[in-house]
C-alpha positions, 0 to 999 in steps of 0.5 A: 293055496290061502295059507296066508289068507289075510295074513300081513308079514312085514319082510326086511331086505325084500327087494332082491333074492330070497326076500323078494322071492318070498315075498311073493311066495306068501303073496301066493297064499294070501298075505298082505307084505310088507316091503322092506330096503335100505338101497334099491327102490326100484327093485323093492316095487318090483316087489310090491308090483309082483306081490299086486300081481297076486291080488295083494296089498303091499307097501314099500319102507326104507330105512336101516333095520339096522337104526331102532328109530327106523324101526320105528318109523316102519312100522307105524307105516305098517300099523298106519297102511294094515293095522297090524302084523302078523309075521315078521322074516328077518332078511336084511343081511350083508356078505361077508368082508372077504377080509381075515381076523389079522387085517380086519378093521373093526368097524367092519368087523361092527357094521357086520354085526349091527347088519345081521344081528344087531338090526335082527333084534332091534327087529323081533323086539318090536314085533314082540312088542308088537304082538303082546299088544294084538295078544300074542301070537305070530311067526317070526322067521330068520335068515342064517346061513349054513355058515351058522355051523361051517366057517370060511376063512376070511368070513369071521363078521358073516359066519360070527353073526350068523351063529348069534343069530341062531343063538338069539332064535333059541333064546327067543323061543325061550322068552316068547313061547308063553304067548303064542309066538314061534320062533325059526330059523332058514339056513340056505346055501348057495341060493341064485342072488344077486350074493351069487351074481356072478353065478348067475351071470356065468354058468360055467363058473356056477357049474365049478361051484356046485361040485361040492352041492350033493344035487349039483345045483344051487337053490332058486330063492322061490324054494327058500321062500317055500319053506317059509311059508310053511314056517309062517302059515298055520303048519309050522304051529307047533315048529319053533327054536329050530334051523331048517338048513336048505343047501343040497346036501353041502353040509353033509361033503364035511370032513369027506376026503379028510 
């Protein structure tokens, strides 16, 4: 306990799923949380209540994280309450369109890139400049996906955004390491979040879906959150530029049966 004592974490998309679970895990370890949401205010307030149940402070901020003016406003709200931000977790994103490239509307592709890449870049930009003013340090954790490596038909928008986010992380390492900041990715496989609502609601469907996973189960969101605690804490101070894949062995199945 206490690995994040008196730290302040800004977690985008923390109204549900991995973001919500990570907020709770951070609070267990002593962090105060800036809870962010776009549409689900009820979910964001549930996160806030769970954080407060662990004796930590939380504020709720709303806005499109790919809108720089909105990001500035959300950061200012955090500064007004806590005075600083120590940890940024870029978690908010949208899922794949399910549309093949031949039929994909460019506007839809651009919308996914804004949510899954440009928004993360904007948040990183403002976090880095804030930490410079604080004398350096800080932790950035980006939620990518196994699909930063494994492509899927009908997912060009999502796959491209997550692959690009991985390389944004690698580039940032070369730019911010001298100020003592670390930047890492968590790449989940199948996680029981609203992205996989059918698997949550239908055990038979879930049983079928996990057949390709060596561990034969999906992850729980809090498992991702506990890895995020490691990366956000001093335990992860010498880890930077890494992608931690949490997929139950799914990526090891590539090429099996070929």
